[in-house]
LOZA-76372 format. One record per residue (C-alpha): residue number from 1; chain; x, y, z. Coordinates in Angstrom, 1 decimal, always signed. Layout:
 num chaine      X      Y      Z
 NUM      A      X      Y      Z
...
This chain:
 num chaine      X      Y      Z
   1      A -138.7 -124.8  -61.7
   2      A -142.0 -126.5  -62.2
   3      A -140.9 -129.4  -59.9
   4      A -140.6 -126.9  -57.0
   5      A -144.4 -126.3  -57.2
   6      A -145.4 -130.0  -57.5
   7      A -148.1 -130.9  -55.0
   8      A -148.6 -127.3  -53.9
   9      A -151.5 -124.9  -54.5
  10      A -151.0 -122.4  -57.3
  11      A -150.1 -119.2  -55.4
  12      A -147.5 -117.8  -57.7
  13      A -147.5 -114.0  -57.5
  14      A -147.7 -112.1  -60.8
  15      A -145.5 -109.1  -60.2
  16      A -145.0 -106.7  -63.1
  17      A -141.7 -108.2  -64.3
  18      A -143.2 -111.7  -64.6
  19      A -146.4 -110.2  -66.1
  20      A -144.5 -108.6  -68.8
  21      A -142.0 -111.3  -69.6
  22      A -144.4 -114.3  -69.5
  23      A -147.6 -112.4  -70.4
  24      A -147.3 -109.3  -72.5
  25      A -144.0 -110.2  -74.3
  26      A -145.1 -113.8  -75.2
  27      A -148.9 -114.1  -75.4
  28      A -150.5 -112.1  -78.2
  29      A -153.9 -112.0  -76.4
  30      A -152.4 -110.4  -73.3
  31      A -150.5 -107.9  -75.4
  32      A -153.6 -106.9  -77.5
  33      A -155.8 -106.6  -74.4
  34      A -153.4 -104.3  -72.7
  35      A -152.9 -102.3  -75.9
  36      A -156.7 -102.0  -76.4
  37      A -157.4 -100.7  -72.9
  38      A -154.3  -98.5  -72.5
  39      A -154.6  -97.1  -76.1
  40      A -158.2  -96.2  -75.7
  41      A -157.6  -94.5  -72.4
  42      A -154.6  -92.5  -73.6
  43      A -156.6  -91.1  -76.5
  44      A -159.3  -89.6  -74.4
  45      A -159.0  -85.9  -73.5
  46      A -158.9  -85.2  -69.8
  47      A -161.4  -82.6  -68.7
  48      A -162.3  -80.7  -65.6
  49      A -165.7  -80.1  -64.0
  50      A -166.8  -77.2  -61.8
  51      A -167.3  -77.4  -58.1
  52      A -165.7  -80.9  -57.8
  53      A -169.1  -82.2  -59.1
  54      A -169.2  -85.3  -61.2
  55      A -172.1  -83.7  -63.1
  56      A -170.6  -80.2  -63.0
  57      A -170.2  -78.0  -66.0
  58      A -167.1  -78.7  -68.1
  59      A -164.3  -76.1  -67.7
  60      A -162.4  -75.4  -70.9
  61      A -158.7  -74.7  -70.9
  62      A -159.3  -71.1  -72.0
  63      A -161.6  -70.5  -69.0
  64      A -159.4  -72.3  -66.4
  65      A -157.4  -70.3  -63.9
  66      A -154.7  -73.0  -63.7
  67      A -153.9  -74.9  -66.9
  68      A -151.3  -77.2  -65.4
  69      A -153.6  -80.3  -65.4
  70      A -154.5  -79.7  -69.0
  71      A -150.9  -79.4  -70.1
  72      A -149.6  -82.4  -68.1
  73      A -152.4  -84.8  -69.0
  74      A -153.2  -83.7  -72.5
  75      A -150.0  -82.3  -74.0
  76      A -146.7  -83.1  -72.3
  77      A -146.3  -84.9  -69.0
  78      A -142.5  -84.7  -68.4
  79      A -139.4  -83.8  -70.2
  80      A -139.1  -87.2  -71.9
  81      A -142.7  -88.2  -72.5
  82      A -145.8  -86.7  -74.2
  83      A -149.1  -87.2  -72.4
  84      A -150.1  -90.1  -74.7
  85      A -147.0  -92.1  -73.9
  86      A -147.2  -91.3  -70.2
  87      A -150.9  -92.3  -69.9
  88      A -150.4  -95.4  -72.0
  89      A -147.7  -96.6  -69.7
  90      A -149.8  -95.7  -66.7
  91      A -152.7  -97.9  -67.8
  92      A -150.3 -100.7  -68.7
  93      A -148.7 -100.7  -65.3
  94      A -152.2 -100.6  -63.6
  95      A -153.1 -103.7  -65.6
  96      A -149.9 -105.6  -64.8
  97      A -148.6 -104.5  -61.5
  98      A -149.8 -106.1  -58.3
  99      A -148.6 -103.0  -56.4
 100      A -150.3 -100.6  -58.7
 101      A -148.7  -97.6  -60.4
 102      A -146.8  -94.7  -58.7
 103      A -146.7  -91.2  -60.1
 104      A -144.0  -88.8  -58.9
 105      A -145.0  -85.1  -58.8
 106      A -142.1  -83.1  -60.1
 107      A -142.1  -79.7  -58.5
 108      A -140.5  -76.4  -59.5
 109      A -138.7  -74.1  -57.2
 110      A -141.9  -72.4  -56.2
 111      A -143.5  -75.7  -55.3
 112      A -145.8  -75.9  -58.2
 113      A -146.1  -79.2  -60.1
 114      A -144.3  -79.0  -63.4
 115      A -144.1  -82.6  -64.4
 116      A -145.3  -86.2  -63.8
 117      A -143.0  -89.2  -63.8
 118      A -143.8  -92.9  -63.4
 119      A -141.8  -94.6  -60.8
 120      A -140.8  -98.2  -61.5
 121      A -143.5 -100.3  -59.7
 122      A -141.2 -103.3  -59.3
 123      A -138.8 -101.1  -57.2
 124      A -141.4  -98.9  -55.4
 125      A -143.4  -99.9  -52.3
 126      A -145.7  -98.0  -49.9
 127      A -144.7  -97.9  -46.3
 128      A -147.7  -98.7  -44.2
 129      A -148.6  -96.5  -41.3
 130      A -151.3  -97.2  -38.7
 131      A -152.4  -93.5  -38.5
 132      A -151.7  -92.0  -41.9
 133      A -152.2  -95.3  -43.8
 134      A -149.0  -94.5  -45.8
 135      A -146.0  -92.7  -44.3
 136      A -144.0  -92.6  -47.5
 137      A -142.9  -94.6  -50.5
 138      A -139.6  -96.5  -50.6
 139      A -137.9  -96.5  -54.0
 140      A -134.9  -98.7  -54.9
 141      A -132.4  -96.8  -57.0
 142      A -130.4  -98.4  -59.8
 143      A -127.2  -98.1  -57.7
 144      A -128.8 -100.1  -54.9
 145      A -129.6  -97.1  -52.6
 146      A -133.1  -96.7  -51.2
 147      A -134.8  -93.4  -50.9
 148      A -138.1  -92.6  -49.2
 149      A -140.4  -90.1  -50.9
 150      A -143.1  -88.2  -48.8
 151      A -146.7  -89.1  -49.5
 152      A -147.5  -85.6  -50.9
 153      A -145.0  -86.2  -53.7
 154      A -146.4  -89.5  -55.0
 155      A -149.8  -90.4  -56.5
 156      A -150.6  -94.0  -55.9
 157      A -153.0  -95.5  -58.5
 158      A -154.4  -98.9  -57.8
 159      A -157.5 -101.1  -58.3
 160      A -158.9 -102.0  -54.9
 161      A -157.8 -105.4  -53.7
 162      A -160.5 -107.3  -51.7
 163      A -158.1 -108.5  -49.0
 164      A -155.0 -106.3  -48.8
 165      A -155.4 -102.5  -49.1
 166      A -151.7 -102.2  -50.0
 167      A -152.0 -104.3  -53.1
 168      A -153.7 -103.7  -56.5
 169      A -156.0 -106.2  -58.2
 170      A -154.8 -107.2  -61.7
 171      A -156.3 -109.5  -64.4
 172      A -152.9 -111.2  -64.7
 173      A -153.5 -113.3  -61.5
 174      A -156.9 -114.7  -62.6
 175      A -155.5 -115.4  -66.1
 176      A -152.2 -116.8  -64.8
 177      A -152.8 -120.5  -65.4
 178      A -154.3 -119.8  -68.8
 179      A -151.2 -117.7  -69.7
 180      A -148.9 -120.5  -68.6
 181      A -150.8 -123.1  -70.6
 182      A -150.7 -120.9  -73.7
 183      A -147.0 -120.5  -73.4
 184      A -146.5 -124.3  -72.9
 185      A -148.7 -125.2  -75.8
 186      A -146.8 -122.9  -78.2
 187      A -143.5 -124.2  -76.9
 188      A -144.7 -127.8  -77.4
 189      A -145.7 -127.1  -80.9
 190      A -142.4 -125.3  -81.6
 191      A -140.3 -128.2  -80.3
 192      A -142.5 -130.6  -82.2
 193      A -141.7 -128.8  -85.5
 194      A -138.0 -128.5  -84.6
 195      A -138.0 -132.3  -84.2
 196      A -138.9 -132.7  -87.9
 197      A -142.6 -132.9  -87.0
 198      A -142.1 -136.2  -85.3
 199      A -142.9 -137.2  -81.7
 200      A -140.4 -138.6  -79.3
 201      A -140.0 -142.4  -79.1
 202      A -137.9 -145.4  -78.0
 203      A -135.6 -147.3  -80.4
 204      A -135.4 -150.7  -79.0
 205      A -132.5 -152.9  -80.2
 206      A -133.0 -156.7  -79.5
 207      A -129.5 -157.4  -78.4
 208      A -126.5 -156.1  -76.5
 209      A -125.2 -152.6  -77.4
 210      A -122.4 -150.6  -75.8
 211      A -122.7 -146.9  -74.7
 212      A -120.9 -145.5  -77.7
 213      A -123.3 -147.1  -80.1
 214      A -126.2 -145.8  -78.0
 215      A -124.9 -142.3  -78.3
 216      A -124.3 -142.6  -82.0
 217      A -127.9 -143.8  -82.6
 218      A -129.3 -141.1  -80.4
 219      A -127.4 -138.4  -82.4
 220      A -128.6 -139.9  -85.7
 221      A -132.2 -140.0  -84.7
 222      A -132.2 -136.5  -83.1
 223      A -134.4 -134.5  -85.5
 224      A -133.9 -130.8  -86.4
 225      A -134.7 -128.4  -89.2
 226      A -131.4 -129.2  -90.9
 227      A -132.1 -132.9  -91.0
 228      A -135.8 -132.9  -92.1
 229      A -136.7 -136.1  -93.8
 230      A -133.3 -137.7  -93.2
 231      A -133.0 -141.5  -93.3
 232      A -130.8 -143.5  -91.0
 233      A -129.8 -147.1  -91.8
 234      A -128.8 -149.4  -88.9
 235      A -128.2 -153.1  -88.6
 236      A -129.1 -155.5  -85.8
 237      A -129.0 -159.3  -85.6
 238      A -132.0 -159.6  -83.4
 239      A -134.2 -156.8  -84.9
 240      A -135.3 -153.3  -84.0
 241      A -138.6 -152.0  -82.6
 242      A -139.7 -148.3  -82.5
 243      A -142.1 -147.3  -79.7
 244      A -144.0 -143.9  -79.9
 245      A -144.2 -142.6  -76.3
 246      A -145.9 -139.3  -77.0
 247      A -149.4 -138.1  -77.9
 248      A -150.0 -136.0  -81.0
 249      A -151.4 -132.4  -80.8
 250      A -154.7 -133.9  -82.0
 251      A -154.8 -136.4  -79.2
 252      A -154.1 -133.7  -76.6
 253      A -157.1 -131.6  -78.0
 254      A -154.6 -129.0  -78.9
 255      A -156.9 -126.7  -80.9
 256      A -159.6 -126.7  -78.3
 257      A -157.2 -126.1  -75.5
 258      A -155.7 -123.0  -77.3
 259      A -159.3 -121.7  -77.9
 260      A -160.2 -122.1  -74.2
 261      A -157.1 -120.4  -72.9
 262      A -157.7 -117.5  -75.4
 263      A -161.2 -117.1  -74.1
 264      A -160.1 -117.2  -70.5
 265      A -157.5 -114.5  -71.1
 266      A -159.9 -112.2  -73.0
 267      A -162.5 -112.7  -70.3
 268      A -160.0 -111.9  -67.5
 269      A -159.2 -108.5  -69.1
 270      A -162.8 -107.9  -70.2
 271      A -161.9 -107.4  -73.8
 272      A -164.1 -109.1  -76.4
 273      A -162.4 -110.5  -79.5
 274      A -164.1 -108.1  -81.8
 275      A -162.4 -105.2  -80.0
 276      A -158.9 -106.6  -80.8
 277      A -159.7 -106.8  -84.5
 278      A -161.5 -110.2  -85.1
 279      A -165.2 -109.9  -85.7
 280      A -165.5 -113.1  -87.7
 281      A -168.5 -115.3  -86.9
 282      A -170.5 -112.3  -85.5
 283      A -173.3 -110.3  -86.9
 284      A -172.9 -106.5  -87.1
 285      A -175.2 -106.0  -84.2
 286      A -173.4 -108.6  -82.0
 287      A -170.0 -107.0  -82.8
 288      A -171.4 -103.5  -82.0
 289      A -172.9 -104.8  -78.7
 290      A -169.5 -106.3  -77.7
 291      A -167.8 -103.0  -78.3
 292      A -170.5 -101.2  -76.2
 293      A -170.1 -103.7  -73.4
 294      A -166.3 -103.2  -73.5
 295      A -166.7  -99.5  -73.0
 296      A -169.3  -99.7  -70.3
 297      A -168.0 -102.7  -68.3
 298      A -164.2 -102.5  -68.9
 299      A -163.2  -99.0  -69.9
 300      A -165.4  -97.1  -67.5
 301      A -164.2  -99.1  -64.4
 302      A -160.7  -98.7  -65.7
 303      A -161.0  -94.9  -66.1
 304      A -162.5  -94.4  -62.6
 305      A -159.4  -95.2  -60.4
 306      A -157.3  -93.2  -62.8
 307      A -159.5  -90.1  -62.6
 308      A -159.9  -90.3  -58.8
 309      A -156.2  -90.6  -58.3
 310      A -155.4  -87.7  -60.7
 311      A -157.9  -85.6  -58.8
 312      A -155.0  -84.8  -56.4
 313      A -153.6  -82.5  -59.1
 314      A -156.5  -80.0  -58.9
 315      A -158.2  -79.3  -55.6
 316      A -160.9  -77.0  -57.2
 317      A -162.2  -79.2  -60.0
 318      A -163.4  -82.8  -60.7
 319      A -161.0  -84.6  -63.0
 320      A -162.8  -86.6  -65.6
 321      A -162.3  -88.2  -69.1
 322      A -164.2  -86.9  -72.1
 323      A -166.0  -89.9  -73.6
 324      A -168.6  -87.8  -75.6
 325      A -166.8  -88.5  -78.9
 326      A -166.5  -92.3  -78.5
 327      A -168.6  -93.6  -81.5
 328      A -170.3  -96.5  -79.8
 329      A -171.2  -94.3  -76.8
 330      A -172.5  -91.6  -79.1
 331      A -174.9  -94.2  -80.6
 332      A -176.0  -95.3  -77.1
 333      A -176.6  -91.7  -76.2
 334      A -178.7  -91.1  -79.3
 335      A -180.8  -94.2  -78.5
 336      A -181.4  -92.8  -75.0
 337      A -182.4  -89.4  -76.4
 338      A -184.9  -91.0  -78.7
 339      A -186.5  -92.7  -75.7
 340      A -186.7  -89.4  -73.9
 341      A -188.2  -87.7  -76.9
 342      A -191.0  -90.3  -76.9
 343      A -191.6  -89.6  -73.2
 344      A -191.8  -85.8  -74.1
 345      A -194.2  -86.5  -77.0
 346      A -196.5  -88.6  -74.8
 347      A -196.7  -85.9  -72.2
 348      A -194.8  -87.8  -69.5
 349      A -191.9  -85.2  -69.1
 350      A -191.7  -81.5  -69.8
 351      A -189.5  -79.9  -72.5
 352      A -187.1  -78.6  -69.8
 353      A -186.8  -82.1  -68.3
 354      A -186.0  -83.4  -71.7
 355      A -183.4  -80.7  -72.2
 356      A -181.7  -81.4  -68.9
 357      A -181.6  -85.1  -69.5
 358      A -180.0  -84.6  -72.9
 359      A -177.4  -82.1  -71.7
 360      A -179.0  -78.9  -72.7
 361      A -179.7  -75.9  -70.6
 362      A -183.2  -75.1  -69.3
 363      A -185.3  -72.4  -71.0
 364      A -187.6  -70.0  -69.2
 365      A -191.3  -70.2  -69.9
 366      A -194.4  -71.8  -68.6
 367      A -194.7  -74.1  -71.6
 368      A -191.2  -75.3  -71.2
 369      A -192.1  -76.6  -67.7
 370      A -195.5  -78.0  -68.8
 371      A -196.5  -81.5  -69.7
 372      A -197.8  -81.3  -73.3
 373      A -200.5  -83.6  -74.6
 374      A -200.5  -84.7  -78.3
 375      A -201.6  -84.1  -81.0
 376      A -201.8  -80.4  -80.5
 377      A -199.2  -80.2  -77.6
 378      A -201.9  -79.0  -75.3
 379      A -200.6  -78.1  -71.8
 380      A -202.1  -80.5  -69.2
 381      A -199.9  -79.7  -66.2
 382      A -196.8  -77.7  -65.1
 383      A -193.8  -79.2  -63.3
 384      A -192.9  -76.0  -61.6
 385      A -196.2  -74.4  -60.5
 386      A -199.9  -75.2  -60.4
 387      A -201.9  -74.5  -63.5
 388      A -205.4  -73.0  -63.6
 389      A -208.0  -75.5  -64.8
 390      A -209.1  -75.0  -68.4
 391      A -212.7  -73.7  -68.9
 392      A -213.6  -76.9  -70.7
 393      A -212.6  -78.9  -67.7
 394      A -214.7  -76.7  -65.3
 395      A -217.9  -77.3  -67.1
 396      A -217.9  -74.4  -69.5
 397      A -218.7  -74.6  -73.2
 398      A -216.2  -76.5  -75.3
 399      A -214.5  -74.8  -78.2
 400      A -216.5  -75.1  -81.5
 401      A -219.7  -76.3  -79.8
 402      A -222.9  -74.1  -79.8
 403      A -224.2  -73.1  -76.4
 404      A -226.5  -75.6  -74.8
 405      A -225.1  -78.4  -77.0
């Protein structure tokens, strides 16, 4: 198959079947990256916010009029999958499928959504429409029949493609060559070991030899695990030469190549090595910083298309993921609150501004809206209304000073 691509640019499409067979099923780095992203996403609780506002108040399940979204995305998504399994597969498909992921809305007799199913992305395709963008979704059934599902019954989740609005951008495409090299390198090493750890070569007999003798010598020198260390004795009147025609793994910079392909795959997915369980060679601070960058630069952009697509399930609320209990983000939030506390103590923000910035409700009172000057927290201004000038600032006697001093 490789000969078919000789002399041509690398434009091999990475559909989900190839992405799974050649990537996730064979390359440990691809598997761990997908597992890290999908697993972290599936563990997060899905929450709703009031008034379709990204900063709106969180609506708990007990206070929600309709608990369908909570049940489908936090408990059980369909008759065969709990919410963790469903959402894990959803993220995995989004990371591997160049078409994106397709969610079927299963409706009851009254038209309400009672379940969510993932359609096979390799057999599902949007039908472009010049006016409605998508007129439906064509699904190839196992028996060969094709059905068309209306747009209102399918949620299409995809990461925006810069050129084609009907495709989804995946890290598999940018990591494609690195994944192929990784597979070929491991296959080379495997075959090298199967060949008794010896390279291929030419056995040159200095004389005439018939085809039967050639076949016999080839079979005797064919190495395998059952013939490790075997010795073959041959006779030749004119002598024998052995020519090594291959390069060793060392000559091919085998270790460096494997390291580079690993780094390219991890970079394509945006997953640092410390996230997948190897923090060797890093300080504690560096490993923590890698995990923080993973959540901010990889997980957050991954959660956003999921949340915006799942927004279709609830017209009254903003669907979001609760990241308030993620340990590294909790530490990051605490550092930010320390900075805001310093701003408060220096009289740069009011207590109510501090409370709002740290997720607390405002309190009523002039002092709560005032800028307080240390060390005695003396009010110097109010953020809501104008304050009367203190007597000491208007030329009156200062406290503790005798008149005329």
